[in-house]
All heavy atoms as an XYZ file, in Angstrom:
913
protein
N       1.450     -4.136    -23.969
C       2.718     -3.593    -23.337
C       2.886     -4.081    -22.044
O       1.885     -4.212    -21.255
C       2.761     -1.992    -23.322
S       2.918     -1.234    -25.030
N       4.091     -4.405    -21.630
C       4.356     -4.922    -20.290
C       5.719     -4.212    -19.765
O       6.649     -4.152    -20.444
C       4.506     -6.404    -20.248
C       4.895     -6.898    -18.896
C       3.912     -6.969    -17.877
C       6.191     -7.291    -18.540
C       4.203     -7.474    -16.636
C       6.428     -7.783    -17.254
C       5.429     -7.836    -16.380
N       5.510     -3.612    -18.523
C       6.719     -2.975    -18.016
C       6.982     -3.553    -16.591
O       6.081     -3.609    -15.780
C       6.576     -1.468    -17.866
C       6.390     -0.794    -19.204
C       5.131     -0.568    -19.751
C       7.404     -0.238    -19.778
C       4.994      0.018    -20.941
C       7.434      0.353    -20.963
C       6.182      0.436    -21.642
N       8.203     -3.914    -16.363
C       8.564     -4.501    -14.982
C       9.432     -3.505    -14.300
O      10.567     -3.079    -14.950
C       9.288     -5.736    -15.158
C       9.804     -6.386    -13.931
C       8.818     -7.015    -13.026
C      11.023     -6.193    -13.439
C       9.151     -7.450    -11.943
C      11.416     -6.738    -12.233
C      10.411     -7.417    -11.472
N       9.017     -2.932    -13.224
C       9.867     -1.855    -12.455
C      10.574     -2.603    -11.349
O       9.963     -3.179    -10.520
C       8.937     -0.927    -11.957
C       8.262     -0.122    -13.007
C       6.986     -0.316    -13.475
C       8.927      0.957    -13.650
C       6.278      0.362    -14.498
C       8.306      1.672    -14.656
C       7.042      1.395    -15.019
N      11.882     -2.423    -11.253
C      12.575     -2.671     -9.965
C      12.995     -1.257     -9.515
O      12.684     -0.285    -10.096
C      13.819     -3.638    -10.311
C      14.039     -4.110    -11.604
C      15.210     -5.156    -11.547
C      16.579     -4.563    -11.220
N      17.571     -5.356    -11.362
N      13.919     -1.378     -8.557
C      14.281     -0.154     -7.961
C      15.278      0.407     -8.964
O      16.203     -0.105     -9.281
C      14.932     -0.283     -6.691
C      15.225      0.994     -5.877
C      15.860      0.770     -4.541
O      15.913     -0.395     -4.092
N      15.935      1.780     -3.731
N      14.988      1.708     -9.419
C      15.910      2.265    -10.506
C      16.054      3.844    -10.157
O      15.499      4.214     -9.236
C      15.154      2.212    -11.833
C      14.905      0.811    -12.446
C      14.208      0.950    -13.843
C      14.076     -0.396    -14.299
N      13.615     -0.460    -15.699
N      16.903      4.505    -10.945
C      17.110      5.800    -10.747
C      15.910      6.558    -11.252
O      15.054      5.998    -12.065
C      18.396      6.303    -11.516
O      18.163      6.167    -12.881
C      19.607      5.518    -11.018
N      15.712      7.824    -10.903
C      14.680      8.660    -11.363
C      14.779      8.801    -12.917
O      13.672      8.750    -13.538
C      14.712     10.086    -10.782
N      15.892      8.899    -13.454
C      16.088      9.021    -14.920
C      15.549      7.763    -15.632
O      14.838      7.756    -16.456
C      17.531      9.260    -15.276
C      17.667      9.265    -16.805
C      17.325     10.455    -17.490
C      18.128      8.171    -17.426
C      17.586     10.443    -18.920
C      18.404      8.231    -18.837
C      18.040      9.441    -19.493
O      18.275      9.396    -20.896
N      15.938      6.531    -15.070
C      15.413      5.249    -15.746
C      14.025      5.113    -15.605
O      13.334      4.657    -16.556
C      16.207      4.022    -15.082
C      17.606      4.033    -15.424
C      18.289      2.995    -14.609
O      18.019      2.784    -13.349
O      19.181      2.237    -15.070
N      13.375      5.481    -14.440
C      11.929      5.475    -14.171
C      11.187      6.372    -15.248
O      10.178      5.956    -15.783
C      11.613      5.739    -12.785
C      11.948      4.581    -11.899
C      10.021      5.923    -12.604
C      11.745      4.756    -10.367
N      11.660      7.625    -15.398
C      11.010      8.380    -16.244
C      10.922      7.878    -17.714
O       9.973      8.066    -18.463
C      11.566      9.815    -16.191
O      12.929      9.799    -16.741
N      12.034      7.187    -18.200
C      12.037      6.670    -19.430
C      10.919      5.548    -19.559
O      10.337      5.422    -20.645
C      13.383      5.990    -19.815
N      10.772      4.728    -18.530
C       9.796      3.673    -18.569
C       8.395      4.328    -18.443
O       7.500      3.694    -19.223
C       9.908      2.881    -17.272
S      11.458      1.715    -17.433
N       8.221      5.377    -17.924
C       6.846      6.011    -17.733
C       6.474      6.539    -19.124
O       5.372      6.429    -19.559
C       6.830      7.075    -16.763
C       6.889      6.565    -15.274
C       7.007      7.847    -14.288
C       5.772      5.759    -14.991
N       7.465      7.128    -19.907
C       7.160      7.490    -21.138
C       6.717      6.367    -22.045
O       5.772      6.464    -22.866
C       8.420      8.274    -21.877
C       8.167      8.438    -23.337
C       8.725      9.442    -21.106
N       7.383      5.156    -21.899
C       6.920      3.944    -22.580
C       5.514      3.507    -22.356
O       4.702      3.216    -23.129
N       5.041      3.559    -21.061
C       3.754      3.132    -20.692
C       2.716      4.268    -21.193
O       1.584      3.863    -21.627
C       3.521      3.059    -19.170
O       3.721      4.250    -18.525
N       3.218      5.529    -21.139
C       2.293      6.505    -21.785
C       2.024      6.305    -23.242
O       0.936      6.541    -23.773
C       2.765      7.909    -21.389
C       2.686      8.271    -19.968
C       3.582      9.491    -19.624
O       4.132     10.005    -20.554
O       3.503      9.904    -18.501
N       3.179      5.939    -23.907
C       2.946      5.649    -25.376
C       1.963      4.479    -25.625
O       1.254      4.518    -26.565
C       4.357      5.358    -26.050
C       5.206      6.537    -26.058
S       6.913      6.234    -26.634
C       6.773      4.822    -27.635
N       1.988      3.495    -24.804
C       1.122      2.360    -24.943
C      -0.303      2.691    -24.796
O      -1.210      2.315    -25.366
C       1.434      1.178    -23.885
S       2.974      0.251    -24.413
N      -0.569      3.542    -23.627
C      -1.836      4.062    -23.416
C      -2.400      4.914    -24.599
O      -3.441      4.870    -24.994
C      -1.936      4.885    -22.082
C      -1.685      3.932    -20.841
C      -3.291      5.592    -21.944
C      -1.339      4.538    -19.529
N      -1.497      5.795    -25.118
C      -1.900      6.562    -26.247
C      -2.240      5.824    -27.446
O      -3.182      6.128    -28.187
C      -0.688      7.531    -26.531
C      -0.896      8.416    -27.774
C       0.300      8.952    -28.465
N       1.067      7.828    -29.078
C       2.303      7.887    -29.247
N       2.994      8.903    -28.879
N       2.861      6.856    -29.794
N      -1.556      4.667    -27.596
C      -1.714      3.849    -28.790
C      -2.880      2.760    -28.577
O      -3.026      1.958    -29.278
C      -0.479      3.137    -29.220
C       0.559      4.043    -29.779
O       0.237      5.211    -30.144
O       1.830      3.705    -29.813
N      -3.624      2.898    -27.542
C      -4.765      2.212    -27.039
C      -4.419      0.708    -26.699
O      -5.273     -0.167    -26.911
C      -5.790      2.312    -28.166
C      -6.265      3.733    -28.280
C      -7.325      3.791    -29.356
N      -7.627      5.139    -29.800
C      -8.602      5.868    -29.335
N      -9.321      5.440    -28.340
N      -8.605      7.092    -29.773
N      -3.269      0.460    -26.262
C      -2.956     -0.815    -25.721
C      -3.540     -0.880    -24.314
O      -3.572      0.081    -23.580
C      -1.422     -1.060    -25.616
C      -0.821     -1.324    -27.020
C      -0.189     -0.324    -27.567
C      -0.866     -2.584    -27.626
C       0.402     -0.520    -28.866
C      -0.320     -2.838    -28.778
C       0.340     -1.882    -29.470
O       0.842     -1.967    -30.637
N      -3.831     -2.023    -23.814
C      -4.314     -2.297    -22.459
C      -3.082     -2.272    -21.581
O      -2.272     -3.231    -21.648
C      -5.186     -3.459    -22.403
O      -5.744     -3.785    -21.068
N      -2.995     -1.405    -20.697
C      -1.880     -1.199    -19.752
C      -2.369     -1.480    -18.297
O      -3.289     -0.853    -17.763
C      -1.121      0.004    -20.019
C      -0.042      0.155    -18.850
C      -0.581      0.255    -21.241
N      -1.796     -2.356    -17.588
C      -2.102     -2.645    -16.162
C      -1.052     -2.249    -15.267
O       0.115     -2.433    -15.673
C      -2.399     -4.052    -15.945
C      -2.870     -4.581    -14.633
C      -2.971     -6.078    -14.365
N      -3.855     -6.637    -15.312
C      -3.911     -7.827    -15.547
N      -3.191     -8.711    -14.995
N      -4.796     -8.314    -16.512
N      -1.355     -1.471    -14.288
C      -0.355     -0.964    -13.394
C      -0.383     -1.896    -12.087
O      -1.345     -2.385    -11.628
C      -0.732      0.432    -12.937
O       0.130      0.866    -11.819
N       0.793     -2.194    -11.601
C       0.981     -2.870    -10.331
C       1.639     -1.990     -9.329
O       2.737     -1.472     -9.511
C       1.931     -4.166    -10.609
C       1.323     -5.223    -11.396
C       1.454     -5.230    -12.753
C       0.570     -6.217    -10.848
C       0.803     -6.229    -13.537
C      -0.061     -7.287    -11.659
C       0.065     -7.205    -12.895
N       0.812     -1.715     -8.332
C       1.296     -0.747     -7.198
C       1.735     -1.594     -6.049
O       0.882     -2.344     -5.387
C       0.184      0.105     -6.917
C       0.433      1.088     -5.645
C       1.606      1.957     -5.761
C      -0.303      0.988     -4.513
C       1.887      2.692     -4.659
C      -0.045      1.816     -3.441
C       1.055      2.769     -3.547
O       1.374      3.505     -2.411
N       3.058     -1.564     -5.645
C       3.417     -2.215     -4.469
C       3.261     -1.415     -3.214
O       4.042     -0.497     -2.981
C       4.920     -2.689     -4.602
C       5.118     -3.591     -5.798
C       5.280     -3.228     -7.018
C       5.116     -4.949     -5.478
C       5.369     -4.102     -8.139
C       5.361     -5.897     -6.500
C       5.390     -5.514     -7.897
N       2.262     -1.780     -2.567
C       1.726     -1.046     -1.426
C       2.556     -1.434     -0.079
O       2.427     -2.570      0.374
C       0.237     -1.259     -1.129
C      -0.344     -0.398     -0.056
O       0.219      0.625      0.180
O      -1.331     -0.742      0.562
N       3.318     -0.491      0.294
C       4.039     -0.707      1.622
C       4.029      0.550      2.460
O       4.317      1.701      2.169
C       5.597     -0.875      1.300
C       6.401     -1.164      2.409
S       8.203     -1.344      2.268
C       8.188     -2.660      1.137
N       3.390      0.308      3.681
C       3.267      1.413      4.674
C       4.629      1.979      4.980
O       5.710      1.259      5.000
C       2.665      0.795      5.931
C       2.131     -0.464      5.362
C       2.940     -0.912      4.180
N       4.693      3.341      5.216
C       5.938      4.062      5.516
C       6.636      3.454      6.659
O       7.962      3.181      6.553
C       5.639      5.412      5.819
C       6.967      6.226      5.860
C       6.430      7.812      6.086
C       7.545      8.763      6.080
N       7.105     10.097      6.241
N       5.973      2.999      7.741
C       6.696      2.358      8.831
C       7.370      1.098      8.376
O       8.397      0.654      9.073
C       5.689      2.153     10.024
C       4.661      1.170      9.878
N       3.445      1.414      9.109
C       4.662     -0.157     10.139
C       2.735      0.274      9.116
N       3.436     -0.754      9.635
N       6.756      0.416      7.538
C       7.410     -0.898      7.111
C       8.675     -0.625      6.296
O       9.695     -1.300      6.363
C       6.444     -1.823      6.198
C       7.009     -3.062      5.801
S       7.599     -4.120      7.039
C       6.004     -5.021      7.411
N       8.719      0.513      5.499
C       9.980      0.851      4.859
C      11.000      1.210      5.835
O      12.239      0.739      5.642
C       9.614      2.054      3.951
N      10.712      1.829      6.863
C      11.818      2.167      7.907
C      12.209      0.829      8.512
O      13.471      0.592      8.829
C      11.260      3.093      8.913
C      11.221      4.441      8.534
C      10.051      5.233      8.227
C      12.386      5.243      8.404
C      10.135      6.516      7.837
C      12.526      6.501      7.983
C      11.328      7.124      7.590
N      11.209     -0.033      8.824
C      11.552     -1.330      9.442
C      12.486     -2.164      8.520
O      13.529     -2.675      9.124
C      10.266     -2.124      9.689
C      10.572     -3.479     10.227
N      11.123     -3.799     11.360
C      10.145     -4.699      9.710
C      11.311     -5.054     11.554
N      10.657     -5.674     10.568
N      12.211     -2.279      7.307
C      13.028     -2.996      6.408
C      14.445     -2.395      6.174
O      15.453     -3.198      5.972
C      12.437     -3.261      5.032
C      11.199     -4.038      5.006
C      10.426     -4.050      3.667
C      11.408     -5.579      5.433
N      14.474     -1.157      6.244
C      15.691     -0.328      6.168
C      16.647     -0.658      7.343
O      17.820     -0.960      7.315
C      15.446      1.145      6.049
C      16.705      1.893      5.613
O      17.424      1.396      4.737
N      16.851      3.124      6.170
N      15.981     -0.799      8.505
C      16.736     -1.207      9.853
C      17.201     -2.677      9.753
O      18.365     -3.005     10.184
C      15.861     -1.001     10.993
N      16.333     -3.532      9.104
C      16.879     -4.879      9.027
C      18.063     -5.030      8.079
O      18.887     -5.954      8.302
C      15.676     -5.822      8.525
C      14.478     -5.975      9.527
C      13.373     -6.876      8.825
C      15.037     -6.725     10.702
N      18.100     -4.177      7.013
C      19.245     -4.280      6.228
C      20.652     -4.084      7.012
O      21.647     -4.647      6.675
C      19.130     -3.205      5.137
C      18.232     -3.563      4.012
C      18.337     -2.623      2.857
N      17.233     -2.680      2.040
C      16.175     -1.742      2.013
N      16.183     -0.862      2.844
N      15.160     -2.054      1.143
N      20.450     -3.219      7.914
C      21.799     -2.907      8.871
C      21.954     -4.196      9.827
O      23.137     -4.523      9.952
C      21.419     -1.640      9.562
C      22.785     -1.192     10.296
C      22.513      0.089     11.173
N      22.276      1.132     10.237
C      21.795      2.322     10.717
N      21.616      2.529     11.975
N      21.559      3.275      9.722
N      20.994     -4.567     10.397
C      20.999     -5.709     11.437
C      21.486     -6.990     10.845
O      22.272     -7.730     11.201
C      19.668     -5.868     12.228
C      19.428     -4.536     13.045
C      19.675     -7.106     12.945
C      17.992     -4.603     13.565
N      20.854     -7.318      9.597
C      21.203     -8.545      8.973
C      22.227     -8.318      7.849
O      22.113     -8.746      6.647
C      19.872     -9.083      8.236
C      18.833     -9.632      9.226
O      19.215     -9.947     10.321
N      17.681     -9.646      8.763
N      23.362     -7.717      8.257
C      24.440     -7.458      7.362
C      25.009     -8.728      6.753
O      25.672     -8.656      5.685
C      25.505     -6.633      7.955
O      25.987     -7.351      9.076
N      24.794     -9.776      7.401
C      25.356    -11.200      6.808
C      24.731    -11.526      5.507
O      25.188    -12.336      4.747
C      25.342    -12.252      7.808
C      24.018    -12.683      8.149
N      23.150    -11.915      9.078
C      23.146    -13.650      7.772
C      21.992    -12.614      9.185
N      21.948    -13.584      8.452
N      23.384    -11.078      5.390
C      22.608    -11.405      4.138
C      23.051    -10.584      2.927
O      23.478     -9.431      3.060
C      21.173    -11.250      4.349
C      20.695    -12.117      5.509
C      19.401    -12.513      5.520
N      18.865    -13.076      4.207
C      17.610    -13.470      4.052
N      16.718    -13.147      4.936
N      17.183    -14.006      2.869
N      23.021    -11.079      1.828
C      23.318    -10.460      0.545
C      22.115     -9.578      0.010
O      21.397    -10.038     -0.679
C      23.822    -11.461     -0.470
C      24.964    -12.380     -0.061
C      26.171    -11.419      0.062
C      27.318    -12.351      0.337
N      28.333    -11.794      1.160
N      22.048     -8.375      0.572
C      20.978     -7.536      0.148
C      21.306     -6.793     -1.275
O      22.345     -6.397     -1.463
C      20.598     -6.450      1.150
C      20.124     -7.023      2.515
N      18.832     -7.479      2.640
C      20.799     -7.263      3.666
C      18.664     -7.931      3.792
N      19.767     -7.777      4.451
N      20.212     -6.648     -2.078
C      20.542     -5.988     -3.346
C      20.604     -4.460     -3.070
O      21.129     -3.740     -4.033
C      19.482     -6.209     -4.373
O      18.177     -5.800     -3.756
N      20.235     -4.020     -2.046
C      20.390     -2.528     -1.708
C      20.953     -2.358     -0.227
O      20.739     -3.222      0.570
C      19.093     -1.725     -1.863
O      18.104     -2.375     -1.111
N      21.496     -1.227     -0.028
C      22.137     -0.929      1.187
C      21.160     -0.117      2.122
O      20.246      0.441      1.574
C      23.446     -0.164      1.081
C      24.469     -0.900      0.155
C      24.830     -2.136      0.937
C      25.898     -2.831      0.065
N      26.148     -4.267      0.401
N      21.397      0.012      3.342
C      20.709      0.859      4.353
C      20.808      2.305      3.665
O      21.790      2.836      3.247
C      21.378      0.854      5.650
C      20.671      1.665      6.736
N      20.946      2.963      6.808
C      19.670      1.380      7.522
C      20.217      3.514      7.873
N      19.349      2.580      8.187
N      19.706      3.138      3.761
C      19.547      4.393      3.234
C      19.228      5.463      4.358
O      18.629      5.040      5.384
C      18.570      4.583      2.155
C      18.971      3.631      0.879
C      17.063      4.198      2.544
N      19.503      6.614      4.221
C      19.194      7.714      5.088
C      17.635      7.873      5.320
O      16.935      7.725      4.284
C      19.841      9.012      4.751
N      17.256      8.163      6.412
C      15.732      8.354      6.655
C      15.181      9.418      5.797
O      14.069      9.224      5.366
C      15.546      8.673      8.168
C      15.714      7.548      9.168
O      15.931      6.421      8.565
O      15.649      7.808     10.329
N      15.990     10.430      5.464
C      15.326     11.480      4.634
C      14.932     10.998      3.259
O      14.030     11.445      2.674
C      16.309     12.716      4.519
C      17.635     12.279      3.690
C      15.745     13.909      3.901
N      15.658      9.969      2.708
C      15.235      9.485      1.408
C      13.803      8.848      1.513
O      13.048      8.931      0.634
C      16.387      8.430      0.984
C      17.653      9.088      0.753
C      15.882      7.621     -0.251
C      18.765      8.307      0.526
N      13.518      8.079      2.561
C      12.246      7.408      2.658
C      11.251      8.482      2.971
O      10.112      8.350      2.278
C      12.298      6.343      3.937
C      13.294      5.206      3.613
C      10.897      5.843      4.140
C      13.563      4.357      4.689
N      11.536      9.419      3.744
C      10.487     10.506      4.028
C      10.182     11.194      2.646
O       8.992     11.450      2.442
C      11.022     11.523      5.064
C      10.958     11.074      6.431
N       9.782     10.842      7.008
C      11.950     10.771      7.298
C       9.981     10.375      8.396
N      11.358     10.430      8.441
N      11.217     11.430      1.894
C      11.000     12.249      0.628
C      10.182     11.310     -0.348
O       9.362     11.784     -1.137
C      12.408     12.716     -0.010
O      13.055     13.457      1.001
C      12.221     13.319     -1.300
N      10.501     10.044     -0.387
C       9.800      9.148     -1.322
C       8.363      9.244     -1.039
O       7.525      9.426     -1.893
C      10.390      7.768     -1.180
C       9.525      6.802     -1.980
C       9.776      6.618     -3.307
C       8.612      5.974     -1.351
C       9.010      5.632     -4.037
C       7.927      5.073     -2.023
C       8.007      4.891     -3.482
N       7.932      8.992      0.314
C       6.571      8.924      0.610
C       5.806     10.318      0.517
O       4.729     10.396      0.148
C       6.340      8.409      1.978
C       6.403      6.838      2.023
C       7.714      6.261      2.167
C       5.302      6.165      1.717
C       7.769      4.820      2.160
C       5.410      4.635      1.646
C       6.636      4.074      1.922
O       6.633      2.798      1.833
N       6.710     11.426      0.735
C       5.969     12.698      0.485
C       5.525     12.979     -0.976
O       4.596     13.588     -1.348
C       7.061     13.799      0.937
C       6.614     15.178      0.778
C       7.575     16.224      1.193
C       7.105     17.670      1.048
N       8.110     18.577      1.478
N       6.391     12.456     -1.863
C       6.179     12.645     -3.385
C       5.411     11.514     -3.950
O       4.945     11.702     -5.175
C       7.519     12.789     -4.078
C       8.316     14.084     -3.628
C       9.552     14.274     -4.395
C      10.239     15.537     -4.091
N      11.262     15.822     -4.909
N       5.098     10.377     -3.272
C       4.362      9.220     -3.846
C       2.956      9.470     -4.303
O       2.246     10.061     -3.418
C       4.392      8.062     -2.826
C       3.691      6.760     -3.295
C       4.418      6.159     -4.457
C       3.681      5.838     -2.200
N       2.624      9.285     -5.402
C       1.345      9.219     -5.930
C       1.015      7.823     -6.501
O       1.422      7.523     -7.715
C       1.184     10.258     -7.073
C       1.425     11.698     -6.685
C       1.273     12.763     -7.800
O       0.419     12.386     -8.709
O       1.794     13.739     -7.729
N       0.175      7.128     -5.772
C      -0.251      5.787     -6.309
C      -0.982      6.027     -7.656
O      -1.597      7.000     -7.940
C      -1.129      5.273     -5.290
C      -0.826      5.981     -4.004
C      -0.368      7.403     -4.491
N      -0.707      4.969     -8.467
C      -1.329      5.000     -9.867
C      -2.873      4.914     -9.766
O      -3.395      4.390     -8.851
C      -0.777      3.791    -10.576
C      -0.379      2.857     -9.573
C       0.052      3.686     -8.267
N      -3.575      5.451    -10.765
C      -4.974      5.392    -10.816
C      -5.515      5.019    -12.146
O      -4.785      5.343    -13.124
C      -5.685      6.681    -10.302
O      -5.402      7.752    -11.028
N      -6.724      4.610    -12.318
C      -7.414      4.322    -13.611
C      -7.470      5.659    -14.387
O      -7.441      5.571    -15.678
C      -8.665      3.530    -13.385
C      -8.484      2.179    -13.033
C      -9.759      1.467    -12.927
C      -9.803      0.133    -13.611
N     -11.150     -0.553    -13.568
N      -7.646      6.635    -13.631
C      -7.922      7.976    -14.415
C      -6.655      8.372    -15.337
O      -6.799      9.240    -16.118
C      -8.181      9.089    -13.382
O      -7.161      9.378    -12.459
N      -5.464      7.779    -15.010
C      -4.340      8.063    -15.745
C      -4.386      7.253    -17.072
O      -3.335      7.354    -17.881
C      -3.121      7.731    -14.992
C      -2.847      8.546    -13.700
C      -1.730      7.950    -12.879
O      -0.505      8.419    -13.311
O      -1.828      7.243    -12.059
N      -5.391      6.440    -17.271
C      -5.418      5.574    -18.482
C      -5.091      4.147    -18.391
O      -5.172      3.378    -19.417
N      -4.812      3.666    -17.253
C      -4.603      2.242    -16.983
C      -5.799      1.466    -17.065
O      -6.831      1.960    -16.617
C      -3.906      2.029    -15.539
C      -2.483      2.621    -15.415
C      -2.304      3.675    -14.616
C      -1.453      2.019    -16.094
C      -1.067      4.262    -14.428
C      -0.191      2.698    -16.038
C       0.014      3.637    -15.151
N      -5.741      0.303    -17.732
C      -6.948     -0.555    -17.814
C      -7.317     -1.112    -16.397
O      -8.445     -1.295    -16.061
C      -6.658     -1.674    -18.791
N      -6.313     -1.299    -15.524
C      -6.491     -1.771    -14.226
C      -5.333     -1.343    -13.329
O      -4.204     -1.211    -13.849
C      -6.567     -3.337    -14.359
C      -7.177     -3.952    -13.041
O      -7.728     -3.147    -12.231
O      -7.069     -5.125    -12.878
N      -5.541     -1.315    -12.061
C      -4.524     -0.971    -11.054
C      -4.631     -2.146    -10.128
O      -5.585     -2.295     -9.366
C      -4.741      0.365    -10.398
C      -3.603      0.507     -9.282
C      -4.571      1.503    -11.440
N      -3.461     -2.986     -9.989
C      -3.464     -4.066     -9.076
C      -2.593     -3.635     -7.949
O      -1.524     -3.158     -8.130
C      -2.966     -5.317     -9.707
C      -3.751     -5.908    -10.797
C      -5.012     -6.531    -10.199
C      -5.707     -7.213    -11.351
N      -6.986     -7.714    -10.955
N      -3.117     -3.858     -6.713
C      -2.309     -3.502     -5.483
C      -1.710     -4.782     -4.977
O      -2.372     -5.729     -4.758
C      -3.274     -2.859     -4.331
C      -2.530     -2.627     -3.114
C      -3.849     -1.567     -4.933
N      -0.367     -4.728     -4.735
C       0.340     -5.950     -4.395
C       0.875     -5.589     -2.989
O       1.549     -4.549     -2.715
C       1.566     -6.233     -5.303
C       2.406     -7.424     -4.756
C       1.157     -6.366     -6.680
N       0.497     -6.444     -1.996
C       0.871     -6.124     -0.557
C       2.159     -6.975     -0.199
O       2.343     -8.059     -0.685
C      -0.229     -6.509      0.366
C      -1.417     -5.559      0.089
C      -2.529     -5.775      1.179
O      -2.267     -6.278      2.267
O      -3.661     -5.357      0.893
N       2.825     -6.495      0.785
C       4.119     -7.038      1.153
C       3.889     -8.470      1.918
O       3.052     -8.392      2.713
C       4.902     -6.110      2.051
C       6.102     -6.724      2.714
C       7.270     -6.706      1.618
C       6.593     -5.876      3.897
N       4.658     -9.422      1.545
C       4.718    -10.753      2.316
C       6.011    -10.946      2.668
O       6.911    -10.954      1.816
C       4.012    -11.896      1.334
C       4.142    -13.109      2.066
C       2.660    -11.508      0.895
N       6.226    -11.326      4.018
C       7.643    -11.548      4.451
C       8.095    -13.022      4.055
O       7.307    -13.904      3.681
N       9.488    -13.002      4.061
C      10.053    -14.287      3.800
C      10.771    -14.278      2.397
O      10.603    -13.390      1.666
N      11.492    -15.301      2.038
C      11.764    -16.560      2.902
C      12.840    -16.144      3.960
O      13.623    -15.175      3.712
C      12.392    -17.552      1.891
C      12.958    -16.692      0.697
C      12.043    -15.396      0.671
N      12.767    -16.797      5.039
C      13.714    -16.569      6.061
C      14.729    -17.695      6.291
O      14.412    -18.899      6.082
C      12.954    -16.507      7.437
C      11.893    -15.406      7.475
C      10.551    -15.691      7.304
C      12.252    -14.090      7.514
C       9.608    -14.679      7.200
C      11.287    -13.108      7.343
C       9.918    -13.389      7.370
N      15.930    -17.357      6.558
C      16.984    -18.361      6.814
C      16.809    -19.191      8.042
O      17.243    -20.348      8.185
C      18.360    -17.675      6.770
C      18.750    -17.133      5.473
C      20.108    -16.604      5.399
O      20.798    -16.544      6.433
O      20.622    -16.053      4.382
N      16.136    -18.614      9.086
C      15.967    -19.383     10.333
C      14.743    -18.687     11.074
O      14.349    -17.631     10.655
C      17.182    -19.506     11.066
C      17.840    -18.167     11.341
O      17.205    -17.170     11.695
N      19.118    -17.887     11.070
N      14.422    -19.271     12.296
C      13.276    -18.795     13.071
C      13.640    -17.382     13.637
O      12.816    -16.581     13.803
C      13.036    -19.751     14.158
C      12.239    -20.889     13.690
C      11.746    -21.804     14.913
O      11.516    -21.309     16.006
O      11.621    -23.078     14.607
N      14.848    -17.192     13.936
C      15.351    -15.873     14.518
C      15.182    -14.731     13.483
O      14.710    -13.693     13.956
C      16.873    -16.053     14.928
C      17.318    -14.804     15.616
C      18.699    -14.967     16.137
O      19.207    -15.972     16.593
O      19.464    -13.850     16.067
N      15.513    -15.019     12.279
C      15.339    -14.040     11.259
C      13.795    -13.709     11.076
O      13.397    -12.424     10.851
C      15.846    -14.386     10.018
C      17.262    -13.938      9.659
C      17.701    -14.057      8.304
O      16.888    -14.345      7.367
O      18.829    -13.955      8.082
N      12.900    -14.622     11.063
C      11.525    -14.465     11.011
C      11.025    -13.657     12.228
O      10.171    -12.724     11.976
C      10.801    -15.840     10.895
C       9.209    -15.751     10.681
C       8.653    -17.036     10.383
O       9.191    -18.099     10.603
O       7.407    -16.974     10.133
N      11.438    -13.997     13.407
C      11.043    -13.259     14.604
C      11.473    -11.749     14.557
O      10.689    -10.885     14.808
C      11.519    -13.956     15.798
C      11.135    -13.385     17.136
C      11.679    -14.038     18.331
C      11.281    -13.485     19.563
N      11.887    -14.173     20.815
N      12.581    -11.544     14.057
C      13.201    -10.178     13.879
C      12.375     -9.470     12.801
O      12.042     -8.268     13.078
C      14.740    -10.271     13.391
C      15.483     -9.029     13.420
C      15.412     -8.389     14.827
C      16.905     -9.160     12.983
N      11.999    -10.136     11.754
C      11.324     -9.463     10.705
C       9.926     -8.978     11.237
O       9.446     -7.841     10.953
C      11.006    -10.438      9.581
C      10.078     -9.752      8.533
C      10.667     -8.929      7.494
C       8.814    -10.027      8.407
C       9.939     -8.291      6.509
C       8.017     -9.407      7.317
C       8.576     -8.627      6.503
N       9.283     -9.817     12.114
C       7.857     -9.464     12.562
C       7.969     -8.663     13.843
O       7.009     -8.198     14.460
C       7.090    -10.714     12.785
C       6.633    -11.279     11.369
C       7.243    -12.484     10.883
C       5.670    -10.638     10.574
C       6.898    -13.041      9.723
C       5.380    -11.047      9.342
C       5.887    -12.361      8.955
O       5.568    -12.804      7.714
N       9.141     -8.248     14.285
C       9.260     -7.370     15.524
C       8.969     -5.915     15.246
O       8.765     -5.256     16.154
C      10.643     -7.628     16.151
O      11.621     -7.091     15.265
N       8.940     -5.387     14.115
C       8.772     -4.022     13.716
C       9.550     -3.093     14.449
O       9.226     -2.197     15.245
C       7.303     -3.731     13.927
C       6.378     -4.315     12.903
C       5.735     -5.547     13.241
C       6.214     -3.663     11.644
C       4.947     -6.053     12.191
C       5.317     -4.247     10.737
C       4.774     -5.407     11.039
O       3.857     -5.998      9.958
N      10.920     -3.253     14.159
C      11.909     -2.217     14.707
C      11.895     -0.936     13.966
O      11.494     -1.007     12.785
C      13.406     -2.857     14.611
C      13.662     -4.224     15.011
C      14.987     -4.618     14.492
C      13.565     -4.280     16.454
N      11.991      0.137     14.521
C      12.336      1.476     13.933
C      13.259      2.243     14.761
O      13.311      2.145     15.917
C      10.924      2.121     13.514
O      10.276      2.315     14.758
C      10.222      1.388     12.446
């Protein structure tokens, strides 16, 4: 079984989780990919969405309370849940349109 998660609503994610649980129950090898992003980086990227309004972002700036709530409820996946493996994916910046955007990205605004 293979599940690809993008940013979805809670309802859509719960449906996908049921699918992965079915695969684990049926003894398929299921690997979890955990996209590890520190909370301060989430705030930084959220601020960049507002500053770089000329770029075509797939998501808009969100209220701080949404980020705080997400991290308060976040439970990273673990092998004890039945996953064959848990791969941690770390954030890599880019691609950037120019040097100014790259400098802004690495400035860590909040």
